[in-house]
N, C-alpha and C positions, 0 to 999 in steps of 0.2 A: 304800235304801228305808226301812230301819229308822230311820235318822237323820231322814228327812223325816216319817215317821209320829210319831216322838217329838216333834219340834218342833211339828208340827201339833196334837197332843193337848195339848202344853204351852200353846200359844197359846189353844186353846179353853177349857181349864180356867182359865187366868189371866183370860180375858175374863169368865167366869162369876163368878169371885171378885171382880173389879173391880165388876161390877154389884152384887154383894152388899155390898161396902164402900160404894158410893155410896148404898145404901139405909139405911145405919146411922143417919143423922139422924132417920129416921122412928121410931126407938125412943124419942125424947124428944119429948114433947108437953106444952106449957105447963109447962115445967120439971119434968116428971115422967117417970119411966122407964116406958114402956108397951110391953112386948114384943109384945103382940098386934097392934100397928101394923106390925110389920116385914114380915109377909107382904104386906100391902097396898102397902107401900113397894117391895118387890121387884117386884110386878106393875106398878106405876107405872113403874119404871125400865126393865124389859124392854119395856114399851109405848113408852117414850120413845125407844128405839133406832130405831123406825120413823119418827119425826118429829123428828129432830134439828134440821132447818131451822126449826122453830117456836120453839126456845128463844131467849129474849131476856134481856137484862141491862140495868140502869139505868146509863146513861152520865152521869157527874157533870158533865163538860164541856158536853155537849149538853143535859143536864137532861131526858132522855127515854129511853124503852125502845128498845133497838136489837137487831137480830139478833146472836146470839153468834158464829156460825160465820165470817162475814167478819172480825170484829174480833179473833178469837182468834189469827189469823195474826200480827198485829203484836206481840201479847203473847208469843207463842211465839218470835218472832224475837229479842226482847230477852233472854229467858231462855237461848236457845241461844247467842247471842253471848257472854254472860257465862260460861256453863258451858264452852263449847268453848275459848274463849280461855284461861280459867283452867286447863283440863285440859292444853292444849298447852304452856303455859308451865311448869306444874308438872312435866310429863313431861320437858321439856327440861332443867330444873334438876336433876331427879332422876337423869337419865342422867349429867350432869356430876358430880354428887355420887357416884354409884355408881362411876364410873371413878376419881375422886380417892380414894375410900375404898379401892378395890382396890389402888391403887398406894402407899397410905400405909403407914407403919410402925406398930408396935404402940401406941406412945404416942398418936399422932394418931388412930388408930382408936378407942382408948378414949375420947378426948375427943369424937369425932364420935358414937360410939354413945350416950354419956351425954347429949349435947346433943340428939340426935334423939329420944330417949325422953322427955326433959323437955319439949321443944317440942310433941310430939304430945299431951301431956296438957293443954296449955293450951286452955281452952274457946274455942269460936268467937266468943263474945260479946266476949272480950278483944281479939281481932284487929280486930273491927269498931270498938270504941271507940278502940283504939290508932291505927288508920289515920285515923279522923276527927280525933283529937287532933293527929296530925302535920300534917294538912292545915290545921287551924285555927291551929296554932303557926306554920306556914310563912307563912300569910297575915299574922299579927300581926307577924312579924319582917321580912318582905320586901315585903308588900303584894301578893304573887302570889295572884290570886283565880281562876285557871283550873280549880282542882280543886273540884268540887261535893261537898258533904258530904251532900246529900239531894236527891232528885228531887221532881217535882210531878206533878199530873194531866196536864199537857201538856208536861212536860220529861223528858228522859232523862238518866240518870246511869249511867256504866259503869266509869270508872277505879277508884274506890275499891271497888265491889263485886267487880271482877275481881281486884284486889290482895288483898282479904280472902279470897275463895274460893281463890285460888291458894295463899296461905299455909296455909289449912286443909288443902287436898289435898296440898300438898308435904310437910308434916311427917308426914302420914298415910303417904305413900309412903316417906319416908326411913327410918322405923323398920322397915318391911317389908324394904326393900332391904338395910339393915345386917345384919339377921338372916340373910337367905337368901344373901347373898354369902359370909358366914362359913361357912355350911353347904356351899355349892357348891364352895368351895375345897378341901374335903376329899374330893371325889368322885374315884374312881380314874382316870377318863378325863382329868381336868385334871392330875392328878399325872403321868400318862403323857405328856401333851403337854408339860408342863413339863420332864420328864426328856429329851425329844427335842430340847429347845432352842428350843421355840416362844417367841417374844418375848412379854413381858407384855401389850403392847397387843393383839396378835393373840389371845392367850388370852382376854382380856376380851371383845373385840368379836365374835370368830368362834366361841367355844366357850361361855364362861360366860353372856354376855348372851342368846344364843338359847335357852339352856336355862332361862332365867328368864321369858321373854316370856309363855308360856302360863300359867304359874302366877301371874304378876303380873296377867294379864288376869282370871283366875278370882278372884283376891283383890279386884280392883277391882269386878268384877261383883257379888260377894257383899256388898260394902260400899257399893254405889251408893246405897242408901236413906239411909245416913248422910250422904253428900255432898249428896244432894237435900234432906235436912232442914236442912243448913247453908245451902243456897241459899235455902230458904224463909225462914229467919231473916234472911239478908242482904237479900233482896228486901223484906221487910216493914219492917225497921228503916232501910234506906237509901231507902225509898219508890221502889223500882225499878218501872217499868211492865212487869212481867213476869207470867208466868202464875201463879206461886205467890202473889204478893201479890194478884192478882186474885181468887183463890178465897177468900182471907181476907176480902175486902170483899164478896164475893158468894157466901155459903155456902148456896146452894140445891142441892137434890138433882140436878136436871137439869144444872146447870152443873158440879157435881162429877163427874157421870158422863162428860161430854164431856172434861173436863180429864184425868181418869184414863186415858182411852183415848188422848188426844193425847200424853200423856207415855209411856205404855207401848208403843204401836205402833212409834215410831221406835227405842226401846231394843231391842225384840224384833228388828227388822230389822237393826240394827247387830250384835246378838249372833249372828244367823244368818250374816251376812256375815263376821264375825270367825272364827267356827268353821270356815267354809268356806275362808278365806284363810290362816289360820295353818297352816303345814306340819305334817304328822303327825310328822315327825322332831323338831319343837320340843315336841311334846306329851309325848313320852316315855311314861312309865307313868301319867301323870295321867288 
């Protein structure tokens, strides 16, 4: 019951904060900072919650105002496809890397650690430009033109945005895994299991990895805003028909309000599900 109450209060407080964030544009009027307008903006946003179906946006293709709520589903679909595909691929590669790092010798570990730290510092914009450069170079050398380097108002682009976001997330993960695998190896229970003759593969998959899962989840959750900011840049520069690019081109307060809730509510539900499904034995003292 305490957990349910804590999650419910967290959801309510976050919703209030999101309404407050969505009202921030009211602070600027005619290129001037006007703090007195904020209260009116807050009232407008709370009032807007009762009539979300009336919110419209200007559709460039149709050249007219259209209701937001039916259309936002397609935008959200593109963003979710890119985000989830990148996340799954990055986690898969991260697991392979973690196992390889665990089984490697001291010299190889040193190289992997230095490489992961260096790649993690590379800005997102570099990977975006780099992937576009590779696609253009491939086209010039071979004539292969199936890789789009930018989308359009009626066109979808997924491959390069997925590759770019995957690289961003992956190097983010590798640095964390490198550090925590080294720490986890020194724990008494792993040393005891090793002394009992447990094979290295079993040590990694049955003992070390489960001990990292919950901490890894907490790490990703606390840095989710960084990943989403990278996705915003990727959607904007690749011209992806996603929800983040949409808000850049439609920066009105009602639309911002809806998009903040559309982004937060699925994240909250996934967080509740993860907290419920992850075994307490994996959480340890965290």
